[in-house]
N, C-alpha and C positions, 0 to 999 in steps of 0.2 A: 708586630709584626717588625721586625731588622734587614733590611735590604742592603747588599755590599754593590758596590759599584766601585769595580776596578778600576782605576788610571792608568793612563799610557803609561809605561814605565820608560824609563831614560833610555834614546835612541843611539846609534850608533854617531860619536860625534868626531868632528874634523880632525882631533890631532891624535885619534885612534885610527892605523891603519891597517884595516883588515887586512891579512895575508890574500892575495890573490886567488881567487878559489877555495880557499880554506870551507870545509862543512864540519858542524859539529852534529853529535850525535846525543839524544837521549836515550838512554837503556835503564827501562823502569823495572822494578822488582815488584812485592808485592809491599815492601816497605821502605823502599828505596828510589833515588834517580841518582843515577850516574851520567856526567857529560863527558863525553869522549870528543878527542877530534875523529875524526872517520877513519878507522882502521886501528886506532892507536889501543894497545892495552890496557893502560894507565890511564885512568879516570883524570882530567884534569880538576874535579869538584864532583863528592858525593855529597848528595841530598838525602840524610836519613829523618826517617817516618815512622816511628812505630807508634799502634796503635792506642799506645796509651803513656807514652813517652813525649819529651818534649822534643820537639824539633830540633834539627842542628845539621851542620856543615861539617864533613870530615870522613874522608880526608879530604885536605885542599894541598894538592900538590903545584911545586915550582912552575911558572909555566914551560920549562922546558921536559916539563915531566917526571926530573926527578927532587928526590925528597919529600917529606911529610911535613906540612909545613902548621900544623892544628896539631894538638893535642886532646885526646879522651881521657877523663878524669885523672890528671895528673895527683901523685900522691901529697901534694900542697895544698891540692883544691880537688876533692872528689867531686864534688856536684857541678864540675866545669866540664864542657861537653862540644870543645871545638870552636867554632863561630855558632853562635845562638842567640837568640832572646830569652831573657828572664828577669820578669817585674819582681821588685824585694818586697812591695807592699802594696796587694791590690785586693781594698777592703780590710785590712791588716794581714791578708792570704800572703804567704811567703814562697812566689813560682821560682824563684831564683835558685835558691837552694832546694828546690826539692824536682828533681827533674822527672820524677814519676809519683809514686804514690797517690796515685788518683787525682795528683794537680791537673794532668791535661787528656782529653778525650782528640782523637784523630777524627775530623769529619770529611777530609780531602785529598787527596795525593795527584796532583795532576798535570801530565806533560803538556807542554806547551808550545808554542812554534817554534821551528828552528828555521834560522835563514843563511846568508854566506855570511861564514864568523858570529853568529850568535844563535842562542837557543835561553829559552825562559821556562820556567817552570811553577807549580803553586801548591803551598801547602795551607791548609784550615785545618784550625785546632779549637777547640771549647775548652777556655780556661774554667775550672770548676772552684768554685766554694768551699768553705768546711762542710756542706749538708751533700756534697756529692752533684750538687745544681751548677749548669753555665752561670757565670757571670759576664763574660766576654766570649765574642767570637773572633779568633785572630783569624788573620790573612796574612799569608808572608807570597809578596809573588818574587822572585828574583830571575834575573837576568845575565847572564853570563856573556860579554864581547870580547872574543879574542884578537890581540893584535900581535900574535906570536912572540913577541920578546917578552910581553906584559901582557896582562889580560884584567878585565873592569867585572866586577860583579856587583850587580845593580838591584839594590830593594826597596819594595815597596813595603809598609808595613799596615796594614789598619787595624784597629782594635773597635769590635761594633760593643757596645753596651746593652747589656741586658735586662739589668738593673742598673741603676745609679751607681758609679764607681767613682771612688778617690784612690788617687793612686798617691801613698803616700810619701814624703820626706824621706830620703834615704843617701848615703854616699856613694850606692851604684846600683845600677839595674837597668836592664833595659837591652838593646843591643851589646853585647860582649863579645870578646875574641881572647880564644888561649893558645898560644905556641908554646912548642916545646923546650922553654928556658929551663938550662939547670947551672948553678952557680958552677959548675966550670967550665962551660960555653961561654955565659953571658950572653948577651945582649945589647942594644940600645934602641930607646923611645924616644923621637925627638916630634917635638908640634910645632904647628904653623907658627909660634913666634919664637922658636928656635930654644925651647925648652928641652931637657935632656932628662932622660928617668924620672927621678921622684920629684922635681921640679916641675914635672907635667902634672901632678897629682893633684884635684880640684881648681888647674886654673881653666879657661874658657880660651876655644882655640877651635878654628874652622877643621883641622884633621890632626891626627895622631899615625905616625909611622914607625911600626915595630920590624925592626932589623937582627939578623942573627943569625949565627952558624947553626945549619939544617945537617943531619948526618945522611949520608948518599951523594952531598953536596960539596963540589970544591970552593964554591961562592957562596955569600951570604943570601938568606933570602928575606925580601921583606912583604910585608901586606901595611897597606897604607887605607884605616877608616877614616873617612867623611861626613862631615856632618853637614846635611844638604841647607841652603842659605834658606829656605824655605821654611823649616822645622822652626815649632816654638820655640824661643828661647834663644836662637843662633847668636854668636856660637855658646853652646853648653857647655858645662863642667864636665870635666873627662874625671875618670877613672882610672889610675895607673899603678897599680900596685907594685911590691917587690919584685913579682917575678913576671911583671911586664905585661900582666894581663891587663887588656883596653877594654873601654867602653863609653861613651857619652851618656850621660844622663842628666835627662831632663829632671829629675825628682830632685837632681843635689839642688837647686834652688827652691824648692819647696812643694808643697802637695799640689797636686792638680786633678782634675775631676772631665769625668764624660756622665752626663744624661744619660739616664733610661734611654734607650732607643735610638743614640747618635753616637756617629762614629770619627773617630781621630786617625786619620794616617799623618806618618812620616816616612822621611824618606833618609836613605844609607846610600854611599859607593865606597867601594874598597879597589885597591889596584893592589894586584899580585905580581910581583917582578923580583928579577935576583941582581946579584951584583953590588955594587954603591949604593949608599940612598943618594936618590936621585929627588932631589925637591923641586927640581923643574917640571919632572913628569909629576909628582903628586899637586903642585900647584895647579899644572894644564886640568888636572881632572876636575879638581875643584871649581878653577874658573869656568870649565864647562858646564858645568851643574849652575852656576849662578848664572851665565849668556842663558841657555834655554828657560831658566826659568823666570828671566828678565821679559821673554818675548811672548810669555803667557799673559 
């Protein structure tokens, strides 16, 4: 029998000043949880969690409520679903390119605690093998921290193995983000080393920031994805594709395994903001993770 122990998610950190009196609301439906500022019609983030489809975050809006920063099933990558987790080789089975098709079974969609400027929620899914039986139980716990001009999304991702699991080497797979890139509008990916766009592909980095023009906005929007310093193989190699889809990929360095009855937890942080590239903000968000990890 596998038991889950949800570790405490990242808490509010000094560089993130919550707007005084800010209140977040979780508005659940049967298949989703929307995160709103109190009284606002437009959500900051929507967690989608259909019974037999991979969970994903979409839409993600800018911190001012303007523009949709994620994209669902673009023509160039139909299988991609906003911000999501898709492992490309689980005992040879591809959960990245197959968001439905019997690969995923929802077990729980649970609103969590809300506080001044923060809200949390959890989704739990079985990842099924070719015989339809669970191979892994996957738990994603998300925490949104609202600082007004930007907000954070902290993810704690636990994979508990029902049977012995090998995640096979592949150039991408795991946490992945798709923003609405077009050839006409373009965009820029920048990593923590200062590499840009294609030069980021396959490089080890602490974070990758993607910024681009977004419909309905006068200024560009950015989402920076940060690899937690406590994750195995940190800093991991990254996928940065030609349309600026990005994700850290532990399996890019080789196979890795989870014995039956054991679990592995990985953590990530995303910074959502608007305007010019702000490496100071992203570095501060990454440093805060390292400082917190060092105190444990």
